[in-house]
N, C-alpha and C positions, 0 to 999 in steps of 0.2 A: 502411393496410386498403387491400387489393384489393377494385377494385368490381365485382360480378357480372358486369357485360358480357364483361370481361377473361377470366374463366373461359373465358363460350363461345366466347371468337373462340380459347383456346385449345385447348378440346376437338376442332378439327379436327383435330390431331393422331392420334385415334382412326379418322381417316375414311379413314388411309390403309392398303393393303388388304397390307402388309409388315407394318405394326401387328398386323393381325388374323392373318395366319398365324403371328406371334412365340405373340398371345394364345393360339390354340387348342391350341400347341403347347406352353407353360406348365402349361395348364388338363388336359392331356391326363395330365401327371406321369410322361410318357417320354421316356427317353432325351435326346442334347446337339443342340444346332443351332449354327452360324456365323450370328451378325450381323453383316453388313459394312456399310461406309458410313458412320458415327453419329460426325461430330465430337465433341471432348470435351460441347461445351453440351446438345447433342443428346441424350446419351449420360443426361446430368445430366435433361435432360427427360423421357425415354423409361422409364428405368429405375423410377424412384416409380409411373408406370402398369401397368410389367410386373407389380412386385408386388403393386399391387392388386389384377389383375384376377387374377394367380392366385393369392389367399386364402389365401398360404401364408407363412411366413417367408422372407427374400431374405437372401443372401450374396453379396455383391460383393468379390472377391480383386481385388489392385491389389499395386503394386510395392514401394513403400517408404510409410514415415509421410507423408513429404511431399505424394505422390498421395494417398494417403486423408483428409490434410486437405483438400485443392483439390478434391475429388471430394464428400466433406461440405460444404464451403460452398454448393458448386455447386447441387446438391441439395435442399438448404433454401432457397437461392434460389428455384428453380424449383417446389419445392414449394408456395410461396407464391403462383406464379404459377396451377399448374393445381390444386391445393387436394387430387391425388392421397392424400398420407397427414400425418399428422399430424407434425408436427416433431419433435414429444415421442419417435414412435417409429422416428426415423432415429438410429442409433447408431453410434458409429466407436470401432471396438477397437484401440486402437494399439500395434506392437511397441516393445519395451525400447528405449531408445536408446542401450543400452551392450549389450557382448556379457558372455558367460558367459564365467567363467576370468579375468576381468581385474581380481579383489578390487575391483570396485565396484559399487555398488550404483542402481537405474536412477535416475531423477529423481523424487521424487514426486509431479508434477503426473501423471505419465505414470500411477503407480500407483493414481492418483487416480480418472484418466478410467476406465481400466482395469475401478477395481474395481467403479465405477456401472454399464458397459455390459454385465460380467459379470453383476450382479445384474437388468438389465431383460433380459438375454438368459435368464435360467435363470426368469425372472417373467412371462414370455413377453409382455412389450409391446414387445419391440424386431419392428419389423416387418422394416425394412431393416438390414441389416449389414453394415457397410463394414471389411473387415479387409485388412492388408498379409499378404504369404506367412507371414513369419517367426509373424507373431502365428497363422494358422491350423494354424504347424506344434506349434508349445508343447502342450505336453502340460498336461491341466487335468484339476481334479479332477469328480467326477461332480456333479451339477444342483443335488442341495440341498445342497452343501460350500458352495457362493456363494448360493441363494438366504436363505442362515442369515444370508449377513452383517450382509444392513440390517435395519431394526427399523422397525417403524409403528408408534407408540405411539396409545394411543387414550385421550379422559378419562375414567374410571371402572372399567379395568381392573387388574390387580393386576399388578405386577413389584414382584422386589425391588432396591432401591433399588442395593444394592451390586455385585449379581451383572450389573446393567446397566450403573453403570461399570466393572466387569472387563471384558463384552463389549467395549463401548466403544473401551479400552484396548487389545484384544489387537487389533482391529481397525484402528488406528492413531490414535486419535484420544491428545490428550497432558494431561495435569491440566494445570493452572495455577493460579495464586489468582485471577484476574480473566479472563473470557471474551473477549477482543475478534474474535481472527480463526478463520478456518475450520478445522476439527479440532481445537478445545478444548473441553476440558468441567471443569467445577468441582462439587463435593457438598458443601452448605452444611449438614448437618443432614438436614431432609426436603425441602433443595431444591434440584435439578438444573438447572444451567447448560451449553445445549451450543451447537456452532454446527456444522450438517450441510452440507458442502460446497455445498448446489446450492442453500442456502437463501440469502435478500436478506439475513435477520437472523436471531441466536439466538434459541433459544428457552431459556423456565425451567418446568423440571415440577416442580410440587409434590403431594409426595406426603402424603398422610392415613394415616399406617401403609406398606402395603405400596400402596394404592392413592394412584393420579394423581389427584390433586383439580382441578387444572386446567393448560392448557398456554399459555402467554402467548409471545408473540414480545417482546424486551426491545432496546432500542438499546446498541449496543455502545459508543458513547463515553459514553453519560451512566449506564449501567448500569440503567436504569427499564423499568418494562414498558409495551407498550401494549397490542396486539390482542391476543384469547384466540383459541384454535386449539380442534376438535374432535381433531382428528388433526394425529401430526407423520410426518414421514416422517424418518429417522436412515439415511445413506447411510455406506458403508465408506471408509476410505483406503488401504486396502491389499488387494490381493486375498488373501490371505495370510496371516489370524491368525500371530501369535508365540504358539503353542502350545507345551509341553512335546513333544507326540507327535511334529508336525513338527522341532522340532530335534532333538529325540532322534535318530531315522531319518537326519537328515543327516549329525548327528556318527558316526552308527555307520556309514553307508556311506564319511564319509574318513578313519576311522581302523579298515576293516571288517577288516582283515588284520593288526589289531595296530598294535605301536609296529613292527615290523620292515619293513613295507610303508612304512607316514609316513617310517623312517629312508631308504629308497631313494629317496627324493623330495630334490629340492632338494639334493643330493652330501649328505646326512646331517641337513639342518634338517627341523623340522616345519614342514607343508607352510603356506605363508603366511597360509591360509583360516582355521587355526587357532589364529591368536599372538592374535587378538584373544581376550580372555574377559572377555564383559561380564554385568553380573547381565540380564535382560530387562525390560522393562516389566509383564511380569505378575508377578515375582518370583520365577520359577524359575530355578536357577543351571541357567543353559545357556549355549552358546555360540553368539554372535551375532555375524556378522562384515561386512565390506563384500561386497557380492553375494551372499548366503545366500540372497537369496530365488528367484536362477538354481535353488538344485539342491532346493527345495521338492518338483518331483516326484518325489522318490525317497522322497517318504512315502506314495506310492500313486496317485498321480494317471494316469492310462491311457489318458483320454476326450479328444479335443480339441474344437475348436469344433462340427467339421460334430456330433459327438456330440451337444452339449449343444442345437442347432440343429433338429436330429429328421429322420429322414428325411424328412420331407415339403418340407424347404428348397430353394428353388430356388437353384444357384451360378452365377454368373454371373463369368466370368472378366476381366479388362480387358487385352488386348492380349498372347495367350499367349505369345508369342515372347520380348516383352519380362519377360513374368514368369518364364520360366524361366530366361532368363538371367540377371534377380536373386537366381534362386532359388538357383543354382550358385554364381555369386558369394559369396550370404552364406553357404552351406552351408560352402565354403573356408577364410569369413573362422574361422568357428565352428570346424574340424577346428585351422585354424593356431592360432588362442588357445589350445586343447586340448593342442596340442603344448607351445605356448610354457610353459604353466602346468607344465608337467611334474606333472599328478597323477594320469595314468599310466590305468589301469584301475579306479582308485576311483569315479570316475564318467565316462561315455563324453559326448558330446554323444547319444547314441543313447537315453539315459537321460530326456535333457530333452525332445528334439523327436521327430517324424516327419519321417523328410527329405521334401525336396522332391518326387523323385520316386513316395515312398509317399503323399503326399495327392495327387498327380496324379491315381493309380493310384485314389483312393478316388472323388475329382472324379465319374471317369466314370461310378460309380453311382448319381448324383442328375442329377433333370433342370434344362435349365437352358441355357445358353449361352454361346459364345467370344465377344468382343468387339470385333473387327479390323476396325478402320479400313479396312485397305486389302485385304482378305478374303484370298482361299484365294491373290492373285498372292506370296505372299510364302513366299520358297521354303525355311526354315526348319519352317514347319508341313504338306510336303508329306503327309506321312505321316496327317494327321489331314482334309484334303481333302475323303474320304468324308463328311463331315457334308455334311447339307443343308443349302447358304446361302440366309439370306434378305439381300437387299438394300435397304437404304434410301437415300435420295437427300438429302445432306444436304453442306453447303460452307460454310467460313466465309464472313461477312460480309466487305463491303469494308473497309477501314480509312482513315481520313478523315486520319491526325494534325492534328487539331485545324484543318482545312482548312471552315470555316464554309459556300462557298459548296459544294463540292464533295459534303458532306452532301446540303446543300437539292437540285441537281441529280440525285442519287441518287434522294431522295424525291420528287421530280415525276414522275422514271421509271417509279418501281415503284407511283408513285398513278394513271398513265394509264390512261384510260377504261377500256382494252380487258384491262387487268391483271385477273386476280382475287388479290390479296394482300391477307394480313392483314399488319399493320405494327406492331413493336413498339419503343417507343424506351425504355431501360431506363438511370435516373439511380442510383448509390448513396445519394445523399443528396436531403432537399428544396430545396436552396439550385441542385444540380443538375437538381433539375425543374422550377424556377421559371427558372433561365437559358437550357432549352431552350424553354420554352413561349414565353421574352423573342422569344428568336429566330426560331423556328418564324413567331411574330406578326409580327416586325420584317421577315420576308421574305413574307410573304403567303400562306403553308402553313398549310390547316387541320390544326387536331389537337384530339385529345381529351384529357382526363385520365381515368389508371384510377386513381389511387389516391386516397384521400382522407387529408391530414394528420391523425391520429390527436391532434398535440398541442393539450391546450385554448390557447385563445389567439393559437395561429400560424394562422390561416384564410389558404389558400393566397392568393396575389397574385389569382390566374387563375380567376374562380369553373368549376364544372366545364363547366359552360354555355357555355363561351368557344369560340368559333367552331367551337360544335359542329353537325360538319356528319353529317347523317342515313347517309353513306355509309358500308358496315362498312368500305371499304379506307382510310379514313383513318387516317394513324399515329394511335397511343396513347400517350402518355406514362405510362412506371408507374417508380414507387420500384419497386427489386427490386435488391440486387446482384448480377450477372452481368456478368462479365470482358468475355468474347469473346462474339459475336454470333454465330450461326447462320441459315443460309437452308434451308427443311427444303421442298423439292418434290415436284413431283407429289402433293400430299393426294389430291386430286381428280384424277385422270388427265385427263379430258375437257376440262376447263375449265383444266387448268394453277396450281390454287389452290398458291400454295405460303405458307409462314409463315416472317416476317423478325422476327427479334430483335436487335435493334443492342444490343452489350455497352457499357459504360461506356471499355472500352479500345479499341473502333471508333473513338470520336470523338474521343479525346485520346490519348495514348499515357502509360503508366506512370500511369493513373489508378489510387487505391487504392479497391478496394470491402473489404476486410477487415471482417468483419459485428465489430461490436466490442459487445461486452455493455452497457449501462449500469455508470453506476460504482458502484460499494462504497464508503460511507465508511467509514474508520474512521479516524479523527485520533486517535492515539496521545497524550495529554494530556503529550507531552513534557516540558511546561515547567514543570509546577507540582510544586513541592517537596512531594508527600505523601509517606509514607516508605515507596513502595510497593518501595525498591529498596533498605531502608537493612538494612545488614549490621555486624553487630559489629566494632568493628575502624574502621567509617567515621570520618571528621571529621565533627561539627557544631558549629552558634554557637551559644551561648548568649546571647541578648539582651545579658542584663546582664551577663554575666562573662567573655564572649570565646570563643575556641577551645577543642572538647575532643576526648576521643576517645570514640566509646559504644560502652559495654562491657556491654549488651541488660539485659534488665527482670528483675525480681526481686521478689516478691510478700510486704509484712511480715505475717507471720501473727501479731504479737502482741495485736492488737485482734481478738478471734474473731471478734465480729460483722461490725466492716468491716473486712476483709484490703484492704492497700491497696498496689498495683499502683505500681512507681516504675521508670522511667531512672535507670540508673547513669553517669553522666559520669565520667572521669577527667578533671582538668589536668595542668599540669606540676606536676613533683613528686610526683607517685600519689594528688595528692589528690581524693576522690573527694566528689562533688555526686550527692545523692539526689532527680532529680527525679520529683512527683507525674503521672500522665500526665496527671491532670486541667488541667496547665499546660501542654501540650503548645503553647501558644502562643507561648510562650518560645523553643520548639528550632525549628532552621533546618538544613537541612542544606549543610554546606559545602560549597562546588562553585568549581573554580577549575580552570584547567585541567589534563588530564592530564600535561602533560608537567613541567607547571611542579615546584618543589622543594612536600616535604612542610611544611604547614603546623608554624609552630611553637604549642607549647601555650601558652593561656595563664596566668598564677599566678594562682588564686584570691585577692580580695582586695586585687589589685596597682591601681594606678590606669593600668597602660600602655593596657589595653582603653581605655577613657573615653577616652586620647589620642586613640588610634589613630581611633578613630571621630570626634573632633572635628577631626581632622587632613582625614579622608576627606573630613568634612562640609563642611568650608573649600573646598574644592578642587572640589566639585561645584557648592557656589553659585556659583562662577566661573563655571564652563565651563555651567551653566544660562544664567547671565546673558550670555553670549557668543551660544547657542543662541539665545536669545530676541531681541538685537541683530537678528540675521540673518531670523529670522522678522518682525522688524517691514519692515524692506528688503523684504524679498520680498511683503508683504502689499501697501506703498504701488506695487510697481512695476505695470504696466502692458502686457501682452502681446497674444497675435492670440487674440480668440474663434473657436474652430473651429465651422462650422455641424455641425448635429444629424445622427444617420445616416439616410443614404436609403437606396433602394434597392439600390444598387449596393455599398452597403459591406453590406448585408444578405446578398444573394447571393455577394460574397467570405467572408465568415464563413462560410454557411453548407457553401460547397465545402470547410471543415477537417473532413478526411477522418475524424477520431475527436470521439468523445464529450466537450466539456470540461469539466474536473473544476469541483466547486464553487469551488474557490478560484480557479480561473484565471478563472472568468466575475465574482464579485467583483471578481479585480484589475482584469479587462478594464474592467469601469463605473465604477471607483475613474478611471482613468485617460481614459475620457472624461467623465466629469464636470471632469476639471481642462482636457481643453482645450477642454473649452465655456463655460470660466470667463474672463474677462478676464484672469484673473493668471496669469503664466507659471507653469507646471507644475515641481514640482521630486519627484516621487519615486523612492522604492527600490523594487524589484522585487526580491522574496527569493525565491529556490526552487533544489533540488539541481539539479543538472542531468541535464535529460530532461524535468524535470516539466512542460514546454511555458511557458517563459518566453518561446522564441524567436517563438510564435506570436502571444501577447499584445502582444508590441513589432512584428509585423506589421500586425494587425492599426490600431495608432495610427498605423504607418507609414502607412496605405491612407488610415488620416483625413485626414493632412495632404498627402496628396498630391491628393488631390480636392478640396483646398479651392487646389489650384495652388500650392504650398507645396512649395518641397526636405524631403528629410532625407537627417541625415548618420549614419552607423554608426560609432561608435570601437572597435574591437577593441587589445585589449593588444597582440595576437600577428598574425606574416602567417596562420598555419596558422586561425585563428578566424575571421578575416576572411575568408579564402578559403571554410573550413565554412560561414559566414555565406550568404554570394555565390550559392553553389550554392544550398541552401535556400530564399533568398530569389526566385533567378531561377524556379526550381520551382512554387513558389507562389504566384508573377504571372505565370507563361505565360501564363494566360487574361485575362487583363486587359491595359487600355494602359498599361503602365508600365514607363519603363525604369530599371535595375536596372545599375549599374557599380559597381568596384572596383580602389583605387587601392592597392597595396601591391607587395612586391618583386619579385612575380612579371609584374611588366609592365614592357614594356621603356620606355625615355625616349620615344620617339613615342608609344608608345599611353599615356602618362603625361602628355601634353603636350596629345594629344588630347580627351582625357577632363575636364582642368581646363578647357580652352575651352567645349568642351559644357556644362559644369557651369555653366561664367559663364554661358552665353548661357541659360540656365535648358533646355536638351534633355535633362539627366538627372535623373531623378524622387530614383531613392536610390542614396546613393553610401556605398558600404563600404569603410573603410579600416583602418590601424591611424594613429597620428600624425598623419601626413603630410595626415590631415584637418584638423588642426587648427594646419598650416603658415600663415603670413603670406601666402605666395602664392596659393593657391588662394581664389578669390572664390565665394560662391556668389550666383546671380543676388537666390533668395528663400530665405533658409531658415526652415524652420517647429518642424522637431524636431528634435532630438538626441537619441538613442541611445545611451548611455553602457555596453558589457558591462564587469564584471570591472574597476569605477571603481576599486575597492582597490588595483591591478595597476601600477597609474601614479605618475608619478613628480611630485614637487612642480610643478616649472614646468607640467607639464600640466595638472596642477590649478587651478593659478593662471588660465591661460587658458580654463580650462572654468569657473571663476567667474567672467571677464569675461561669457562666452558665456550663462550662465546668467541673468544679470540680465533679459533680453528676449525668449529665446525658450525654449519648452519642453523641458523634458530630462526624459528618463525612463534611471534608471543602472539596472544588471541586475546581482545578485551571485549566486553559486552559494552562496556561505557563509551557511546559515540563520544570523537574527539571530534571539536570542532574542525569544519573544513576550511576554515581562513586561518587557523593555527598552524594546521597541516601543512597549507599554501606556504607558508613562511617559513618552516622548518624545512620545508623540501631538500631532501640532500643530505641533512644531517639524521634524519632516521626515517628510513625506507618505510610508507606507509598505504597499506592500502584499504579502502572503504565502502564497508555494503552496506549503503542504507536503502535499496530496496526489499520490500518483503517479498518473499513469496508467492504467487498468484492464490494459491487454493488455501491461504491463511482466509478465513471468514471474518468480517468485521463482527466486534466485540457488543451482543448488546446491552447497553447500559444502562442503567435504571436508577434512578436517586429516588427514595422513599425514606418514608419515617418507619424507625424501627418497630417491627411489627412481628410476633413471635407465629400469626399465620402465615406469614409471606416467608421467614426463615422455610418453615414446613414445608410451602409449594415451593418454593427454589428448591429444596434438596429431595424432594420427591419427583418430582419433575428430573432431575438429573439421575437420580437411583432408575426411575423407569427406564431411561437408554442406556442402563447399564453404565453410566460414568460416576465420576468422583466430583469433590466439593471440597472448594475449602472456605474455612472460615476465620478473619483475620480480626483478633479481639487483642487491641494493644495491651492491654493490662496483666500483668503476671497473675496479681492477686484476686481476680474474679475470673479466670480463662476455665477454673474447673467448673466451678456456678453454670458458664455457657454451656461445657461441652455439657453438663449434667441436662439443663434445660431443651439443647438438641436432642437427648437419647429420650428425653419425655417425648417431645412432640413428634419427634420421629423413629420409633424404638425400633423400625427395621437396619436402621442405618448404625454399621459400626463405625465408632467415635473415637479418635484417638488425640492428643494432645502434644503439642510441641512446642515449647519459647527457649530464647537464650540464657535461661537459668539453672535449664538441666546440665549433666557429665556430658559432655561432648560425645563419648559412646555411646551414651542413650538416644540420646536427639538424632546420631548418624541409624539408631536402630529404629526409632520412629520413623524418621524419611522412607528409609530403606522398606519398611512395612506399609508402608503408602503407595510408593511407587510398584510395589508387586501386587497391589491390589488386595491388601489383608483388609484394609480398612476402606471404609466411603467417603467420609470426610475426617478433615483433619483440621484441629483446631487450634490455631499458632497465633506469635506474634507477628510482627512484620517482618523477621527473621527469614520464612519461604525462600527457602535456598534460591540464591539467583541465579543459578546456570540451570536450574532444576527444572527439565523437559518430560510435564507427565502428560503425556497425547488425550488420556480417558479424564482427566480433571476438566470439566469443562463448564466450570460454576465457583464465582467467588465473589464470597459474599464478605462486605468491609465494613464492622461494627465504630459506630463514630468517624464514619470517613470525614468529617470536618475538620478532622485533630491532625489529616493527613497533609504534606507538601503537594503540590501538586506533581511533580516530577514520583516523587515515592508513590502516590496514587498509579497514575501511570506504571509504573513498575511493576506493582505490585497486581493491576489489571492484566501486565502484559503474561501474567503465569496461566493464564488460560489463554483457548483461540490457536491453541500448537499445532492442531490437525485441519480436519475438512469440517471438522463436525463444530457447529453453532455453540457458543460460549455465552456467557449471561455472568454481566458484572451487577452487584446489586450495591448500591453505596447508601450506607444508613445512617441516618441521622436521629439523633434523639427528637423522640416527639412534642417536647413538651418546648425545648430550649429554641430560641429565637437566633440565627443563625449569624456570625459575624460578617459583615460584607466580603472580607479576603476568603472567606470559606465559602462563602455562595461564590463569586465570579469564581472559583477554582473547580465546583465541582458544575458548574453551567458549562465551564471549557470543556471539561472531561465526557460530558455526554454530548455536546456538541461534537466531540473529536471522535466519533467512536470508529470511525472510519479511519484503514491502517496506515496510510499517508502521515495521515494530517498528524497520528498521535506522534508521529517522529517531531513535528511542529513542536508541539508543545515542549514537551522533551528538552529538544532540541534546548533550549535555553538554560534551563537549572542542569542538564546531566551535561551538556559541552563543556561549560564553565567545572564541573566538577570531574570531567574528562581533563580538560586543560589542566585543575590543579595536579592530578593524578600523575601525569605528564612532566609537568614540569617541578613540583614539588613543591609544599606549602607554601615555602615564603615567597613562591612567584603570585599562589592566591590571593598572597594580602595587598600585592600589585595591582592584580585585577579590580580586587575591590574600589584601591583606590583611584583608578583614572576607567574603570570603564574596561568591557573587552574587547572594543571595536579598535578606540585607540592604543591598548595596547597590542594589538595583533601588527597595528600600521608601526608601533615604534619599534620591534622586537624583527619585522624583517626590513626595516632600516638598520637594525645593527647587526644581522645577520650580514646582509648585502654589504655592510661597510667591511666587514672583519675580510669579506671574500674580494676584494678589493672593488664591487661594482657599483660602488656609490654614485648616485647622482648627482648633476646639480643642483643644489636647491630651487627648485622653481617656485619665483613669488610668483601667490593668484592674481592677476588684476582684477582691480575692481573698475567697474562700467556703470557707467549714469548716463543714458544719452537723455533723459528727461521725455521718453515715448512708453507707451503702453506696454511693459509685457509683462502679460502675466497669464494663467490659465483659469478661464471663467468655470463658474459654479455650474453653468448649466453646458459646458463640452463634457468636463468631467466632473459628475454629481459629487462621488463618493471624496470625502475629504482624504481619508490614507493615500487612496489613488494617486490624487494631486500631488499631495507630497510628494510622492515617491517619482513623479514626473519631474520635477522640480528639482530633487536632490540627484536625480541622473541626468539632467542637463547641467545644473552648476554643478556638480564634479567631473564632466566629461574629460577626459585629455587629450581624446582625439577627432577630426572631424568625423571618421568610422562610425563613435559612439552618436553625436549629433544623427546624422544619417539614419545610423537605427534607429532612433526616436523618433523622429520625424514619421518613417514609413511605420514602427506600432501605434502611431500617433494617429495614424489614416485608416490601418488597416482594425485599430480597435473603437476609434470612437469616431470613424471619418473625417472628412476633410478639416483641416484646421482650421479654427477665424484669424483673423487679422494679429488682433493680440499674443495668441502662440506664436504667430508665424516669425512676428519680431522677437519673442523671447528666445527660439529656435536661433533666427540672425543675430542675435547679442551673442548667442554661446560662442557661435561660429568668430565673431570678432574679437571675442574674449580670447581664445583659444589663438588666434592672429597675434594677439599684442602680447599675451605671455612670452614667446617665441620671439617677437621683438624686443624685448625685455621691458615692456610699459609695464609701472608700477600702478597708475591710476589712469584712465581718463572719462573725463566727464565734461558735460554740455551747459555752456551757463552764459546767461546774458550780457554780453560785456561791452563797458564802453571806450570805441578805441577813437582815434584820430587819423583822418585820410588826409593824403594833400588836398588841398584848395589851389584851382588852377588860376582863380582871381586873384587870392590873396597867401601868398605863398608864408607867410610869415602869421599868417593865421589859421592850422588845418582844422579841419570840421570836425565836428565832435558828434561822435553817433554811436548808438547802442545796435549792435549785431549779435545775432544767433553763433557764439564761438566753441569750438572743442580744447578744452584743455590737457595735454599729454603731461604727466611727470613722467620718465623715467627712473628706471630702479638704478639704485647706484651703486658700483658693482662691489663686492661685499671685501675681495682681496685688493684695497687700495691703498698700499702703504705710504702713499704721499700725501694723504687725507686730504686730496683736491677732489673737486666734483664733476672732474672732466669725464667726460663719456669717452676715453680712448677703448677703453675693453666694454662699450658697450655694444650690443647687438647689434644696431644702427648704428653705418658709418656715418662717421660726423659731415664727410666731404658733400656727400649726396646730400644730407640731411641741410646742410644751409644753399646749399643751391637751390633746391626745393622753396626753400626760406624766400629767397631772393628774386624764384620765380616769382609768387605771389606777392611781396612786400606792398603793392599798390591793394591789393584784398583786404590787407589788414592781419599777415601772417607774420608769428613775430616770434623768437626763442628769446625767453623774460632772464634776467640775472637769475632768478632763483632756477633756473634749469627746464623751465615749462616752457611746450612747443604750444604756441597759440593758433585755432585753425580755424578761420572763417566757413559758414556755412550760408547756404542760399536760401533754406527753405528750412521751417518750425518743422515739414511734416513728416509723420516719420519713415515712409519708404523712402525719404530726398536723404535725412539722415541718415541711414542704415547703409544707404548706396554710396554718399559723399566719404564715410567714415573707412569706408571699402575701400576706396579708391584711395585714401589718402595713403593707406598703412600697406596696401599693393605698392605703390608707389614708395614706400621705406621698406619693402624687402628688399634686400640685397638681389639681383640677377643671380640664379645658377649658372654656373659656368658649362 
């Protein structure tokens, strides 16, 4: 929070005479002026003040998206300082990232931003709009078209739920079973779950008829409601709803002159745009094709952005000459693409846009200003010199390049008594604020703090009054993300007052100030085997009978009162087994590696399955024994206990330019706890590439270095060590830490020097390949070893690591996610931290599945080159890889292309990778060996040829090479144009396209990767066992084995088989989605305690409304099962039984009658040496049991010689059967003393 006195200081901006002239001009609303002399940051400071003064909406035109993003960030930051405008009213309307006529749709992220911005503009909540020239030229629909896109819902208002859903689907939402990500919705009866893009959480709308009864936020992870809301705003995800009207207009234009014109195109082919015929989401059968969004203006869009904003708008043009050039360049490109596409006169660029020249003419009619830093000296603008010019005096501040003494000298000069200056030092984060305050304090320079840290519990180290001098010229340190500083001169000419703002880049080069939104966490529960993704034909494991194939669900209607829903499983020889859904605890989804062969189905009733289980169990006990031995050795060892965090450590951590994810924070806390204890740390840190493992390692390294220990970082490849070296150097630049690298890239002389310095203790952090493990290299005092990608080292190196582990702290990192469940079962054997939350600013990757086409390859690479990026082209055949490279050179002559594949000598391949990393080449044509850990922020396009030949997880891994920074990324999955895809390849590609959001990618890859991770961690032999019995059963058995060895084994609990003859089921009209229904059945059947049942009950109520009677019966039956299990009951059935009742009239002839009875069979205790079936060791007290039977003998209660308790019921009605069964079980439960 910025303190009020800072706003008073910055208010001096309004004192300048130039500002007053511009203000009067804008208020008059007449004509245009040239405003000269404003640097980028000065513009960001003044533009909101201009907009606020004119009391009209303002539009700022810039050259392109990059400029718009930069200006938007800068204006948001300066508004924090000045308070001129509310940040929510500053809107950016980005241009599309691709051009029309290329058969490509714009990136969903851009469509989402545009849709929200257009709604804000038309609903009059936008005060300042920043738009690139393309965006201003695009033809738009009238204002009411956009204002109808968003919906504001209020409690007690009436809406038809179905129409509401239809509207949301048309504006880009997708229908799913479970809402987890923004842009999803699901309707279940009278409950609508929806996740609007700018909300922090999804909302659940409860309808009573057509009236909204309540709106609640809910947690996407647990699906449970939290806080109540009175109103909710649902923003659109696309600016053009998919409606029949729009699509018909486009189709009519594209086929305007009938098929004759279409035949002329592309040499008699149908236009590419019309080849994809898809049924749209709204259900209307119309044609949607990639890039259709660009042609929407033909459906009646005649307005532009200027029309939507209205005639009162003040229009500012940034650098008019640059804008003019950019406009011409862009228009030429559009015309060129139009020509290339061969679409002819069916749709011309003029149908979609107004030209830049026409826009220029229109702007002349609006009041505003041209912002030209150099003023009228610009030759290109001689024709406009008639604009009367207003000159501001601003210039960039001095850059210090990290030199603190230079900064201190400059501050002392600026604060000299004769100067009338106002000085602000800005810092992007709290850590930098404290670092600056510490430095100034050290050098004895007075300062004031201009911002208060709002985070609870993190009070600043230096209180606000520290060094508080009353003088206004005292420098003020303020937390605000401004990159480049500015000096604004002559605010008051008589005293030459200046306002000087120092930016983060002035103090140190390459400071990262990009604002990062707080992380929104949706951990996809990738690891629970609920049946969320079970499909007919999938393999499942039946705990008792083995591996089978799932064949769907079926309802048995024989008993019309209690129809029974069953799961059909098919075993070997087409033997079918019907499993009631109430016993889903016996069923698990079979998972093993995707590349592995399909499992063999077991035979029903064959002992082979039990033998397999026994074999795996034995192997597991051995392995668990080994692990326990290792664990005991580690417990006994003594290592160094590092000291707790100090201020310098906190400063280092606060200088991290991103927001840490929760997982990262948890991992850091774990590691610090390990380091501060006397036991040597041995921790494995798992997480996908780019999820922030390196930062965690850096903090551990910093902690070690502070205790005067050395740190070694071991990587499997030279390229990776180089990459770590670069990132460590950059991160430790402001701290007194020496980082060095040993690898092939160093000369012999350099190596010798580094080794000598390491031995003398002059090197703090040494990064390298296995040379680090060499016997020659000696450390003076090694305290921490970080091993990256441990599974990629050979046996010899692993042995050496084992020796080192005994005494020093070791942190191993792996990019192969290790399954959570496995991690749980091995808890305490190897310490593990898992990072599975992607950083928030990673953008979703737009995934395009298309037929191989040289034109598409050219477009994709050209697009990447235009934004100064790099591309990967993956081609998995070494024989033809050079042909592919020459095809790319032919198509894109300006691209620098290099080839890399696994058959090259290692040193050469490293050189290729390094050259690509250093941006010496634009396109890397490679096989799928693209380095696993490579992190090249500039490479944001990947083209995968013959994508149908890659496995799902491999595609996911490859696609993960791009989208590493906050730039939009594209993955093109190319398939051969002429071949028919196999079913599995089609499913794979569809899954990948569907999961282009970040969190969900983890879900797909979880399957295959987690199994690979499990194999890596446990060794190859174990992978075979996983194949044999399926992953889930493997983990359960492993957990049992480990617990047994730890001496924590529980008594094997028998599951009670319960059959009360009442309707216990979840009807399809209560939970329509089959997989969600199965999931609930499984949760109730597998519940181990009352709390789980209560949890399921409240979840059902929350997500699906009040449960019907059959569901309540199912929950009650679940509770009775738990109670019966505690009493040691093996089976509880309700049967119609013939009994003999005493006949008062004739004692010798008892009355025979049929009554409803419960038959209860108790479990026979295992360890009964005598072999008798006495209940001596059962949970039920035999004395109590006999008393109860005696008391109810007249009603027919009896205990048969077979050890079965028969208990009469008074009524067959469901609620009474449940009540009486519960009463009986309660009476059998021994009273707690």
